[in-house]
N, C-alpha and C positions, 0 to 999 in steps of 0.2 A: 908242509906244502899245502896239506887240504885247507889248512886255516886261512892261507895267504889266499889261494881262490875264492874262498867265500867272504873277506873281507872286504874285497874289493866289488863296487857294483858297477858293471856296464852300463854305460849311457846307449840307449838303442832308440832311434826313431822309427815308428811304425805307422801304418794305416791301416784300419780294418775296412775292409769294402765286401758286402755282403749281395751277393749275385743269385738269387733263389728262386723267384716269381711265386713265391708262397706268402698269401695273408695268413695270420692267425684267424683261426675260428670264431668267429661273430657267436657267442653263446646266446640262445633265446631261452630263458627259465619257462616263461608261460608255455610254452610247445613241449619241451621236456616235460614239464609236471604233466601235461594232457597224456604224453604216452606214457611216463611212469605209472600212472594210473592204471593203463590197460595193460603194462607188464604187471601189475601186481595182481588183477584182475586174473590174469592168465595163470598164476602161481609161478612166473619166473623172476628170474634177476639178471639185469644186463653183466654182458661181459667186457671186459677190457679190449682195448685196439686203437688203432689210429685212421685219422682219414685225411683227406686231400682236398675237400670241399672249403677250403679258409675263403678262398676268393668270391665261390658261390654266394657265402654267407654273408656277403658285403652288398649283394644284388637283391636276393630275397632271405626272406627269413628260413632257415634251415633246420631241419632236425635229422640227428642221426640215432641210429641203434645199432648196436654191435651186440650180437648173440653168439652163443657158442654153436660151432660147426664140427669142431675136433675135439680128440683128448686135453684134458686139462692140462696147462704149461706146456702144449706143443709149441714147437718154434715156427712163428708165421712165415709164409712164403717157404716152406718147406715141403717134401713129398707126402709126408703126414699127411699136414693139413688139404693138400691137393686130394689126394687119395679119398679121405672121409668126406670132403665135398660131394661126391657121387655116391656114398654109401649112405646107410639108414641114420647115423649119426648126424651127417651134413644135411640130410632131407629134413630131419626132425627139426634142425635150428631155423633152416629157410622157412619151414611151415608155420615157426612159433613165429620168427620175425615178420612174415608178411600177414598173420593174425593180429599181433600188435600194432603195426603200423594202419591194417585196413581199421581197426576198430579208432584207432588215432582219426583216421580221415573223414570217417563217420561223425565223429565228435565235431570235428571243424566245419563239414559240410551243415550240420544240425544247430550249429551256437555261433551265431552271429558275435556276441560281444566277445567267445573266447578269439575269432580271428581277428577282432578289433584289438583286443589285448595284445596279440601277439604281433602284428602290426605296430601297435603303439611301442612296444618295447623294442623292436626291431629299429624305428626312429630314434628313440632314445638313445640306445647304445650305438648307434652309426654316427649320430649328430650330424656334423658336417661332413664327415668321411665321403669321397667318390671313389669308387674301385677304378683303379687304374693299372693296367699290368705293370706289374714292376720290371720286366726283362725291357731290354731297350731293343729296337729295331736293326739293331748290328749284329751279325752274325757271330755265335759264343766265343769265346776267347782260347779256341783251340786249334793247335797246329798240328796237323797229320805229319807223320815221319813219312819218309820218301819210300819206305816200304810199303805202304798202305795204298799210296795213290795208284795203284793198278787196281785196288779194288774197288775204289768209287769211280 
């Protein structure tokens, strides 16, 4: 019976439509290297994470720093991370991040060539892409059930 199920290949027509409104991050290696130099000078290393500034990175060169503010391998967006943000581990991570970003801003203010290289890389990577909001002006395709009508 199972062989018969897997021997036939059903034909299915489908269409994939993505409606999310987020651009991928347009990475700028020039400014990332400038930040990395300051991270190393401070004696640290960046942590992993995620961001939702992809759209912004198509408008201006963008730099992201993710630093440790909670215990190793804590689940993001959890009470553990929230609690640590107001404690010494979170405060140390935020101070470290502010120092690395501040040092990088000093580099940018003082180094005309670095700013020109960052802008040049931004223009080269972006090419002719023009940022445009992906979401339509139509309302989202969500229909509330009748039981929710009284809430809104």
